[in-house]
C-alpha positions as protocol buffer text, in pm:
chain_id: "A"
residue {
  index: 1
  type: UNK
  ca { x: -979 y: -511 z: 7552 }
}
residue {
  index: 2
  type: UNK
  ca { x: -687 y: -306 z: 7686 }
}
residue {
  index: 3
  type: UNK
  ca { x: -359 y: -316 z: 7494 }
}
residue {
  index: 4
  type: UNK
  ca { x: -82 y: -479 z: 7701 }
}
residue {
  index: 5
  type: UNK
  ca { x: 209 y: -233 z: 7703 }
}
residue {
  index: 6
  type: UNK
  ca { x: 528 y: -221 z: 7908 }
}
residue {
  index: 7
  type: UNK
  ca { x: 794 y: 44 z: 7951 }
}
residue {
  index: 8
  type: UNK
  ca { x: 1050 y: 20 z: 7674 }
}
residue {
  index: 9
  type: UNK
  ca { x: 816 y: -141 z: 7419 }
}
residue {
  index: 10
  type: UNK
  ca { x: 841 y: -1 z: 7064 }
}
residue {
  index: 11
  type: UNK
  ca { x: 507 y: 84 z: 6901 }
}
residue {
  index: 12
  type: UNK
  ca { x: 471 y: 129 z: 6524 }
}
residue {
  index: 13
  type: UNK
  ca { x: 196 y: 375 z: 6434 }
}
residue {
  index: 14
  type: UNK
  ca { x: -9 y: 395 z: 6113 }
}
residue {
  index: 15
  type: UNK
  ca { x: 109 y: 745 z: 6022 }
}
residue {
  index: 16
  type: UNK
  ca { x: 472 y: 856 z: 6040 }
}
residue {
  index: 17
  type: UNK
  ca { x: 590 y: 1148 z: 6251 }
}
residue {
  index: 18
  type: UNK
  ca { x: 697 y: 1457 z: 6045 }
}
residue {
  index: 19
  type: UNK
  ca { x: 1061 y: 1353 z: 6100 }
}
residue {
  index: 20
  type: UNK
  ca { x: 987 y: 1037 z: 5900 }
}
residue {
  index: 21
  type: UNK
  ca { x: 990 y: 776 z: 6179 }
}
residue {
  index: 22
  type: UNK
  ca { x: 679 y: 570 z: 6262 }
}
residue {
  index: 23
  type: UNK
  ca { x: 837 y: 397 z: 6564 }
}
residue {
  index: 24
  type: UNK
  ca { x: 784 y: 520 z: 6919 }
}
residue {
  index: 25
  type: UNK
  ca { x: 919 y: 397 z: 7254 }
}
residue {
  index: 26
  type: UNK
  ca { x: 680 y: 371 z: 7551 }
}
residue {
  index: 27
  type: UNK
  ca { x: 820 y: 589 z: 7834 }
}
residue {
  index: 28
  type: UNK
  ca { x: 511 y: 636 z: 8055 }
}
residue {
  index: 29
  type: UNK
  ca { x: 207 y: 420 z: 8131 }
}
residue {
  index: 30
  type: UNK
  ca { x: -138 y: 511 z: 8262 }
}
residue {
  index: 31
  type: UNK
  ca { x: -456 y: 653 z: 8113 }
}
residue {
  index: 32
  type: UNK
  ca { x: -226 y: 860 z: 7890 }
}
residue {
  index: 33
  type: UNK
  ca { x: 71 y: 685 z: 7731 }
}
residue {
  index: 34
  type: UNK
  ca { x: 402 y: 871 z: 7706 }
}
residue {
  index: 35
  type: UNK
  ca { x: 585 y: 807 z: 7381 }
}
residue {
  index: 36
  type: UNK
  ca { x: 931 y: 908 z: 7255 }
}
residue {
  index: 37
  type: UNK
  ca { x: 995 y: 922 z: 6879 }
}
residue {
  index: 38
  type: UNK
  ca { x: 1287 y: 700 z: 6783 }
}
residue {
  index: 39
  type: UNK
  ca { x: 1374 y: 932 z: 6493 }
}
residue {
  index: 40
  type: UNK
  ca { x: 1402 y: 1273 z: 6664 }
}
residue {
  index: 41
  type: UNK
  ca { x: 1345 y: 1197 z: 7039 }
}
residue {
  index: 42
  type: UNK
  ca { x: 1034 y: 1417 z: 7056 }
}
residue {
  index: 43
  type: UNK
  ca { x: 812 y: 1322 z: 7353 }
}
residue {
  index: 44
  type: UNK
  ca { x: 431 y: 1321 z: 7341 }
}
residue {
  index: 45
  type: UNK
  ca { x: 139 y: 1207 z: 7557 }
}
residue {
  index: 46
  type: UNK
  ca { x: -140 y: 1018 z: 7384 }
}
residue {
  index: 47
  type: UNK
  ca { x: -465 y: 889 z: 7537 }
}
residue {
  index: 48
  type: UNK
  ca { x: -460 y: 509 z: 7560 }
}
residue {
  index: 49
  type: UNK
  ca { x: -780 y: 483 z: 7353 }
}
residue {
  index: 50
  type: UNK
  ca { x: -625 y: 682 z: 7066 }
}
residue {
  index: 51
  type: UNK
  ca { x: -303 y: 482 z: 7077 }
}
residue {
  index: 52
  type: UNK
  ca { x: -500 y: 157 z: 7051 }
}
residue {
  index: 53
  type: UNK
  ca { x: -665 y: 287 z: 6731 }
}
residue {
  index: 54
  type: UNK
  ca { x: -343 y: 419 z: 6575 }
}
residue {
  index: 55
  type: UNK
  ca { x: -104 y: 133 z: 6659 }
}
residue {
  index: 56
  type: UNK
  ca { x: -6 y: -119 z: 6392 }
}
residue {
  index: 57
  type: UNK
  ca { x: 241 y: -334 z: 6586 }
}
residue {
  index: 58
  type: UNK
  ca { x: 411 y: -361 z: 6925 }
}
residue {
  index: 59
  type: UNK
  ca { x: 765 y: -492 z: 6961 }
}
residue {
  index: 60
  type: UNK
  ca { x: 837 y: -612 z: 7315 }
}
residue {
  index: 61
  type: UNK
  ca { x: 1127 y: -469 z: 7509 }
}
residue {
  index: 62
  type: UNK
  ca { x: 1385 y: -729 z: 7609 }
}
residue {
  index: 63
  type: UNK
  ca { x: 1333 y: -838 z: 7969 }
}
residue {
  index: 64
  type: UNK
  ca { x: 1622 y: -803 z: 8210 }
}
residue {
  index: 65
  type: UNK
  ca { x: 1729 y: -1128 z: 8368 }
}
residue {
  index: 66
  type: UNK
  ca { x: 1892 y: -1139 z: 8712 }
}
């Protein structure tokens, strides 16, 4: 089953980034997922399959209402 992600979602990973933060914002979707560290703003690309294994929780981005 494919993880349902949207731009702006915050993903908490099992292991923390070297800066100490374990929370990442989704900035790109596709076969590879673009993530931005919320601690130091470092950007990485991670294959979707690896992200699904490493993710602990997903916090939904607030939806914009018209």
